C-alpha positions, 0 to 999 in steps of 0.5 A: 637667770639661765646662762646660755653659754654655760655647759652646766645649764645646757641639755644635749641636742634633742633632749628636753630637761625632765623634772622628777615630778613629770614622771608621776602618774597620780592615777597609778600611784593612788593604787598603792594604798596598803603598807606591808602589814595590810598587804600581808593580812589581805593575802593571809601571810605574815608581814615578815614573809612578804618582806623576805620574798621582796628582799629575795626577788624584788616582788611578792609573787610578781607584785611589785611595791612602790618604794617611798622616799622614806624607804617604806613600801606601799603595796597595791590592794590586790590578792596575790594568786598563784598563776596556773601553769599548763 
């Protein structure tokens, strides 16, 4: 039962209420399949190297993981290549 006159239930004019599940793009989420150990093995480094780089910069050479609700990281199944600078 929604109370129309209660300000706790109203939204600002022009804004719709958004549920957290509305922002989930399942196609994008399904790309994140590897845990940190698998991602590190694919890239030929130790898992601790990936964790350290993520802690320092928030990514591993530009690749950002998906942070799950249980604080674990899921990485996309990609090879991190060094970008060529001219």
